[in-house]
C-alpha positions as CSV (number, residue, x, y, z in Angstrom):
1,X,-15.7,4.5,-9.9
2,X,-13.6,7.3,-8.4
3,X,-10.4,5.6,-6.8
4,X,-7.3,7.0,-5.6
5,X,-3.9,5.5,-4.7
6,X,-1.6,7.3,-2.2
7,X,1.8,6.3,-1.5
8,X,5.2,7.2,-0.3
9,X,8.4,5.8,-2.0
10,X,12.0,6.3,-0.9
11,X,13.8,4.7,-3.9
12,X,11.1,4.6,-6.4
13,X,10.0,0.9,-6.3
14,X,6.7,1.8,-4.2
15,X,6.1,4.6,-6.8
16,X,6.5,2.1,-9.8
17,X,3.9,-0.1,-8.0
18,X,1.4,2.8,-7.3
19,X,1.4,4.0,-10.8
20,X,0.9,0.8,-12.3
21,X,-2.1,0.4,-10.1
22,X,-3.4,3.6,-10.9
23,X,-3.2,3.1,-14.7
24,X,-5.4,0.0,-14.1
25,X,-8.0,1.7,-12.0
26,X,-7.7,4.9,-14.5
27,X,-6.9,7.0,-11.8
28,X,-4.1,9.1,-10.1
29,X,-1.0,7.8,-7.8
30,X,-0.2,10.6,-5.6
31,X,2.3,11.0,-3.0
32,X,1.6,11.4,0.7
33,X,2.7,15.1,0.6
34,X,0.4,15.9,-2.3
35,X,-2.5,14.2,-0.8
36,X,-5.3,16.4,1.5
37,X,-7.8,14.1,3.0
38,X,-11.0,14.6,1.2
39,X,-13.1,11.5,0.9
40,X,-16.2,12.8,-0.7
41,X,-17.7,10.6,-3.5
42,X,-14.5,8.3,-3.2
43,X,-15.2,4.5,-3.5
44,X,-11.8,3.2,-3.1
45,X,-8.6,4.1,-1.3
46,X,-5.2,2.2,-1.9
47,X,-2.4,3.3,0.5
48,X,1.2,1.9,-0.2
49,X,4.4,2.5,1.6
50,X,8.0,0.7,1.7
51,X,8.4,-1.5,4.9
52,X,10.5,0.0,7.3
53,X,11.3,-2.0,10.7
54,X,7.7,-3.7,9.9
55,X,5.9,-0.3,9.8
56,X,5.1,2.3,7.2
57,X,7.2,5.0,6.6
58,X,6.9,8.0,8.9
59,X,5.3,9.9,6.2
60,X,2.3,7.5,5.8
61,X,2.2,6.8,9.4
62,X,1.4,10.8,9.7
63,X,-1.1,10.8,6.9
64,X,-2.9,8.1,8.5
65,X,-3.0,10.0,11.9
66,X,-4.6,13.2,10.0
67,X,-7.5,11.2,8.5
68,X,-10.5,11.9,11.3
69,X,-12.1,8.5,13.0
70,X,-15.0,7.2,11.0
71,X,-14.0,9.7,7.7
72,X,-13.5,6.4,5.8
73,X,-17.3,5.2,6.3
74,X,-18.4,3.6,3.1
75,X,-15.1,3.9,1.5
76,X,-13.6,0.5,0.1
77,X,-9.7,0.4,1.3
78,X,-6.6,-1.9,1.0
79,X,-3.1,-1.4,1.4
80,X,0.4,-2.6,-0.2
81,X,3.9,-2.4,0.6
82,X,7.3,-3.1,-0.9
83,X,9.5,-5.3,1.0
84,X,12.4,-7.8,1.2
85,X,11.7,-11.3,0.7
86,X,12.9,-13.5,3.4
87,X,13.9,-16.2,1.2
88,X,17.6,-15.3,0.8
89,X,18.6,-14.0,4.2
90,X,20.0,-15.4,7.5
91,X,17.8,-17.3,10.0
92,X,17.9,-14.3,12.1
93,X,16.5,-11.8,9.9
94,X,14.0,-14.1,8.8
95,X,12.9,-14.4,12.4
96,X,12.8,-10.6,12.7
97,X,10.7,-10.3,9.9
98,X,8.1,-12.5,11.0
99,X,8.3,-11.0,14.3
100,X,7.7,-7.4,12.9
101,X,5.6,-8.0,10.0
102,X,5.3,-5.5,7.4
103,X,3.7,-2.1,6.6
104,X,0.8,-3.1,4.5
105,X,-0.9,-5.0,7.4
106,X,-0.3,-2.0,9.7
107,X,-1.8,0.5,7.1
108,X,-5.0,-1.8,6.2
109,X,-5.6,-1.9,10.1
110,X,-5.4,1.9,10.1
111,X,-7.6,2.4,7.4
112,X,-10.3,0.1,8.8
113,X,-10.0,1.6,12.0
114,X,-11.1,4.9,10.4
115,X,-14.2,3.3,9.0
116,X,-12.9,1.8,5.7
117,X,-14.2,-1.5,4.5
118,X,-11.0,-3.6,3.5
119,X,-11.7,-5.4,0.4
120,X,-9.0,-7.4,-0.2
121,X,-6.1,-8.8,2.1
122,X,-3.0,-6.0,1.9
123,X,-0.5,-7.1,-0.6
124,X,3.4,-6.9,-0.5
125,X,6.0,-6.5,-3.5
126,X,9.4,-7.9,-3.2
127,X,12.4,-5.4,-4.0
128,X,15.8,-7.3,-4.5
129,X,17.6,-5.0,-1.8
130,X,17.3,-1.7,0.0
131,X,18.0,0.5,-2.9
132,X,17.6,-1.9,-5.5
133,X,15.1,-2.9,-8.2
134,X,11.6,-4.5,-7.6
135,X,12.0,-8.5,-8.3
136,X,11.1,-9.9,-11.5
137,X,7.5,-10.0,-12.3
138,X,6.4,-7.8,-9.4
139,X,5.0,-5.0,-11.6
140,X,3.0,-7.6,-13.4
141,X,1.8,-9.0,-10.2
142,X,0.8,-5.5,-9.1
143,X,-1.1,-4.9,-12.4
144,X,-3.1,-8.3,-11.9
145,X,-3.8,-7.3,-8.1
146,X,-5.4,-3.9,-9.2
147,X,-7.7,-5.9,-11.8
148,X,-8.7,-8.1,-9.3
149,X,-9.6,-4.9,-7.2
150,X,-11.7,-3.7,-10.1
151,X,-13.6,-7.1,-10.5
152,X,-14.1,-7.2,-6.6
153,X,-15.6,-3.7,-6.8
154,X,-17.9,-4.1,-9.8
């Protein structure tokens, strides 16, 4: 299986998740700036981004725009993001997060619009605060999610 994990990371959290997933998938995790769209012989594409105002980062948005329509036909796709948990925040922020949503669902919708076949629901990984560390257990969660993706593809 030829897989690729493409990501943008502002504070290193999304990079950590991408690298754990790439290890499980036995592939590379590359940053958006190193990515040249070429999907020949690619079986799986996973795109990850921090959530910024309910959206992926501008770099990931630009990367997604570069992918020609239907270029992902026949490629299995999914997406992930890093995000705050709504648990320990005010009611106002909880409502705003519910309204805006998260980056991974927007990325997944874009990948499907380019012809990709979504193989699993997008996933979110929790960070403690904007520049903080991933919450406890999130890297293990990423590892398990990647293992589940491998099982689904086989």
